N, C-alpha and C positions, 0 to 999 in steps of 0.2 A: 504493500500500500504506500509506503514511504517513497518507493521508486516512482510510483504512478503520480503521486502528488508533486514530486520533484520535476518529473517530466512535464506535467501540466504547467507548473509555475515557470519553467524554462520557456515553454511555448507562449505563455502570457507575456513574459518579458520581451520576447522577440516581437510579438504582435504589437506591443505598446511602445516599443522603441520608435522615436520620431526621427526617421532618417531624412525626411524632407524638411528643407528650410522653410521659413515663412513665405518667401516669394514663390517657391515651387508649390507649396500647398495652396496658395491663392490661385495659381495657374491651373493646377489639377482640379480645384473646385469649380473654376470657371468652365473648364472643358466638360466636367461631369454634369454641371447644370445644363449646359447646351444640349448635351446628349439626352438627358432626361426630358427636357422640354420639347425636343424634336422627335421623340419616339413616336411610332405609329399609334401605340396604345396610350393615348394622351390623357393628361390631367384635365378635367373640365375647366373651361375658361372662367366659369362662375367661381370656382374654388380659388383659382389664381388671382382673379380680380379682387377678391375680398381678403386676400392674405395680408397680415400685418407684419409678418417677419418670416424669414426662411433660414433653415440650417442645412448646409450641404456637407456631407461626409463623402469625399470622392473614393475612398478605399477603406471600408470597414472590414475588419478581419474577424471572422466567426470561427471559434474553436470549440471542439467538443472532445473530451477524453474522460469519460465517466462524469466529470463535472465540466461545465462549459461556460463560455463567455463570449462577448463581442466587444471589440475595441476599435476606436478610430479617431482620427483628427480631421478637422475641417474648419469651416468658417460660418458665420451667421451675419445677417444684415436685417436692419429694421426699416420698415416703410414709414417715412415721415408724413406729417399732416398734409404737406403739399403733393404727396404722391411719389416723391423721389425716394431713393434708397440710401441708407446711411453707409459710411465707410464700414467695410466688413471687419469683424473681430474674430479672433481665433478661439476655437472651442475643442473640447475632448468629449468623446462618447465612451461609455462603458456599461456593460450589463453582465449578469451572471445567471446561471441556471444549474439545477441539480437533477440528475436522472441519467438513465442509460443513453449515451450519445457519443458519437465519434465522427470527426470530420474537420475539415479546414477549408475555408473559402473566403474570397474577397468579393465585395459588392459595393455599389454606390447607394447612399441613402439620402433622401430629401424629406425634410420635415417642413410642413406649412403651418404656421401659427396663426390662429384665427381670433384671438381675444387679447385685450389689453392686459388681462391677468397673466396669461402665458408669456407675453413679452416682458412684463415686469419680473417674472420668475427667471426668465432667461438672462436678464441683465443683472440678476443677483448672483450669489456665489455659485449656485447650482440649481438645476431643476430635475426632479424625478418625475418622469412621465407616468401618468396614471394616478399619481398622488398629488403633486403640485398643480397638475393640469390634466384634464381628461384627454385621452388619446384614442384614435381610431384608425383602422386601415383606410387609407385614402381612396375615394371612389375614382373610377376611370370613366372616360367619356362614353364608352360603348354601353356601360351598365348604368351610368348616371342618367343618360337621356331616356332610357327605357324603364327605369325603376323610380317611381315617385316616393317609395318608402325608405329611401336611403337617409340615414340619420346624419344631419348636418350640424348637430349641436356640439360636436367634439371641439375642444379648444385647439387640438393639434391633429393634423392628418399626416400619416407616415407612408412613404413610398420607398420601394427598394428595386434596384435593377441588378440582376445577377445572371450571368451567362446568357445575355440577350433577352431575358424575360423581364418585364416591367410589371409590377403589381403592388397593390396596397397591402400593408403588413401591420401587425400589432407590435409595438415596441414597449408595452407596459413594463414598468420597472427600470427602464433604461435611464441612466443619469447623464445629463449634459452639464458640463462645467466649463468655466473659462480657462483657456490655456494662457496663463499669465506670462510664461516665459516667451511664448511667440508674440504676444501682444507687445511686450517690452522690446523684443528683438526688432519688430517692424516699426513700431510707433514711438519708441523711446521710453526712457526710464519712468516708471510710475503710471504708464498708460493702462487704464482699466476699460472694460467694455463700455460703460456709461460715458466715459470721456471720449472714446473713439466715435461712438454713435452721435454725440453732440458736437462734434467738430463742425464748424460753419462751412467748410469747403471740403471738396473731395481731395483725398491724398493723391498727389501727383506722381505716380509710378506706373511703369508698364504693366505690372501685375494687377494693380488696382483698375486700370483702364480696361484690361481684359475681363476682369470680373464684372465691371459695370456693363460692358458690352453684352455679357451673358445674362445678367439679371434684368436688363432692360427688355429682354424678350418676354418677360412676364407682363401680361396685359390684363 
């Protein structure tokens, strides 16, 4: 059993190691967001239009070895009152599970936040989905248009793209926290999410421009 736990912890450490720098993570997030928004199995425009914030995890790692977990790094952006998007800030995702499971995979995750409460929690130290804010598998256009019974009351909709498949998923219990190291690396000493979001101008870097090019596809 000790060997099993040691092996699992080694896998977790490998999965959570942040090999990508802040700029590379922004570029990966921009590319992932474009890919998700342009997929054939699309997110309903109604969902996108009402979004108050987004979280993009370009490469979440899901591991199972008797006990399991999912880990990833990405960025978040808040929609301001004038409809524009805030400078992105860096975040970390983690979750755990117990039970018979074995596997290893990478996939992209998109979270769409629909309430002021969920945005406030995101800007805090951390947010536990399903506890701090209700979360649901995000509807897709083909089912949304045909099903009037889809529950739109969730504060967060979750989507995952894995091996070419795009679908709504439940991420209840997943924790999103701020990646303070990367926020400081990119924006300077002492930079916190709320400070980054409240910057009066867009941060002028190539990676930021690429991210805004992607996020502006949200209508």
